C-alpha positions in Angstrom: -29.5 11.5 -42.8 -27.8 14.7 -43.9 -24.0 15.2 -43.7 -24.5 17.7 -40.9 -26.6 15.2 -38.9 -24.1 12.4 -39.5 -21.3 14.8 -38.2 -23.3 15.6 -35.0 -24.0 11.9 -34.4 -20.2 11.0 -34.7 -19.3 13.9 -32.4 -21.9 12.7 -29.9 -20.6 9.1 -30.1 -17.0 10.3 -29.5 -18.0 12.3 -26.5 -19.7 9.3 -25.0 -16.7 7.1 -25.8 -14.3 9.6 -24.2 -16.5 9.9 -21.1 -16.7 6.2 -20.6 -12.9 5.8 -21.0 -12.4 8.5 -18.3 -14.8 6.7 -15.9 -12.9 3.5 -16.3 -9.7 5.2 -15.4 -10.9 6.4 -12.1 -9.4 4.0 -9.5 -11.8 2.4 -7.0 -11.0 3.0 -3.3 -9.0 0.1 -1.9 -9.0 1.1 1.8 -11.7 1.6 4.4 -12.3 5.0 6.0 -9.4 6.0 8.1 -10.3 6.0 11.8 -8.1 8.4 13.9 -8.2 8.6 17.6 -6.2 10.0 20.4 -4.3 7.6 22.6 -1.6 7.3 25.3 1.7 5.6 25.6 4.1 5.6 28.6 7.9 5.5 28.1 11.1 6.4 29.9 12.8 9.8 29.6 15.7 8.4 27.4 13.3 6.9 24.9 11.1 10.1 25.0 14.2 12.2 24.1 14.9 10.0 21.1 11.2 10.2 20.0 11.2 14.0 20.5 14.4 14.4 18.4 13.3 12.1 15.5 9.6 13.0 15.6 8.9 9.3 15.1 7.9 6.3 17.1 9.3 2.9 16.0 8.0 -0.6 16.7 9.5 -2.8 19.3 10.9 -6.2 18.7 8.2 -8.3 20.5 4.9 -8.1 22.3 1.4 -9.5 22.7 0.8 -8.8 19.0 4.4 -9.0 17.8 6.8 -6.1 17.5 4.7 -3.0 17.2 3.9 0.3 18.7 1.4 -0.2 21.5 -1.3 2.3 22.7 -4.1 2.5 25.3 -6.9 5.0 25.7 -5.8 6.4 29.0 -2.8 6.5 31.3 -4.5 4.2 33.8 -5.0 1.5 31.1 -1.4 1.6 30.0 0.4 2.0 33.4 0.3 -1.6 34.3 1.3 -2.8 30.9 4.1 -0.4 30.0 7.7 -1.7 30.5 8.9 1.9 31.1 7.4 4.9 33.0 8.1 8.5 33.4 6.8 10.2 30.2 3.3 10.1 28.8 3.0 10.6 25.1 -0.4 11.6 23.6 -0.8 10.6 20.0 -3.2 10.6 17.1 -3.2 7.1 15.6 -4.5 6.1 12.2 -5.9 2.7 12.8 -7.1 2.0 9.2 -8.6 -1.4 8.9 -8.4 -3.1 12.4 -7.9 -6.8 13.1 -9.4 -7.8 16.4 -7.7 -10.3 18.7 -8.7 -12.0 22.0 -7.0 -11.2 25.3 -4.2 -13.6 24.6 -3.1 -11.8 21.4 -0.9 -13.4 18.8 2.8 -12.7 19.1 3.6 -14.1 15.6 2.0 -11.0 13.9 4.4 -9.0 11.8 3.9 -5.8 9.8 4.2 -7.9 6.6 1.7 -10.6 7.7 -0.8 -7.9 8.8 -0.6 -6.1 5.5 -0.9 -9.4 3.6 -4.2 -10.0 5.4 -5.4 -6.6 4.4 -5.2 -5.0 7.9 -3.4 -1.8 9.1 -3.6 -2.3 12.9 -4.5 -4.7 15.7 -6.9 -4.2 18.6 -6.6 -6.5 21.7 -9.5 -6.7 24.2 -7.8 -7.0 27.6 -9.2 -7.0 31.1 -7.4 -3.7 31.9 -8.6 -2.0 28.7 -8.2 -2.2 25.0 -4.8 -2.0 23.4 -4.2 -0.8 19.9 -1.1 -1.8 18.0 0.3 -0.3 14.8 3.4 -1.3 12.9 4.3 1.7 10.9 5.5 5.0 12.4 3.6 6.8 9.6 0.3 5.9 11.4 1.3 7.8 14.5 1.3 11.6 15.0 2.7 12.8 18.3 0.5 15.5 19.9 2.2 16.1 23.2 4.7 14.7 25.8 4.6 15.3 29.5 6.3 13.9 32.6 4.1 11.7 34.6 
């Protein structure tokens, strides 16, 4: 093999080595595809004013799936479940990886325990409609607020 051929071979081997190192550095995706959907929540005018001024919704202290931010797909589905009425808030919710629960829920769920299990939200199949619960205000984007 001539010196020129040896040089080409070494250069080629280095390119392959660099290329394989770069491929190894690319992180693999760790989350499922983000599923966003529009949903509804009812609240009173005082809470709505706080939400409007902060631009954020915070989780409650308790509920069927622990202290979270609860949503339904329509005003009729949430009206019987909501503790407060007066203002309807339409939101876009990032559900991420969803944990499904039966109609009795699980009030021991916390944000930390959900994340430990690899989930981002909870879905509860209820007779009056499906409820979605998220635990991080970053998963919620407020689209509109209106008086009911």
